[in-house]
C-alpha angles and dihedrals in degrees: 000000000000112000114205129186120200109211140168144107124313117292094013097126101265097138095042092049092046093053094046092048091048091051093045095046093038092230141131122266135186122231125227105271093197090075092056093045098044095043086075096050137069095204137010141195140198091281090060090054090056090053090047092050093049092051093043089052091049092050092049093048092050093047093049089057089058095045135114125198095332141025125190126198118203093215129341141207088281088066091049092048092053091044089054092048093048098042102035103017086231136093118197115230092240091052092048090050092052091048096048092047100050113127108218124146090215146342131236107213111205115215114220094233093124126084118282112254111206121218136156095268101046118098112168114063095146105045103045092119091053090048090048088056090052089054093049094047091049094049090049094045091052091045091235121165109248144156127205113231118199144154128043122355090259092051091048092048094048093047091049094047092049090051094045095048097043 
């Protein structure tokens, strides 16, 4: 089974790409748990991010067990780790452990070259390119296999499928 994590800044097309890939590849995917968790809260702190990461990891692990040839994660503990570093300038040791021990074959890094879509949970409309660069530096530093996806939804889907299948 190929395990794929879709990562990137807010409003960069992660969820849309995940759903289209899942439908195209006829495979399971995991949703971003942070949205479910934070939808019930007015504010959050670094301790909430640890809870979110643990549950995201549990959801991913359970979905991988049910998978076939492919599995796609709409976000991962890497995303939560970088979010913690950017928002709080701190990463808890448990969160770092979860992030460093994820078991994905590769990552699809979504470039924020699509319009910002505002919603209640999004916080960073003006620094998406800077955050994208943090993602890319982290993926390179950790020597993780990744591909940047950019452009229209069709271009992103075709780039991702080519990378996944080859």
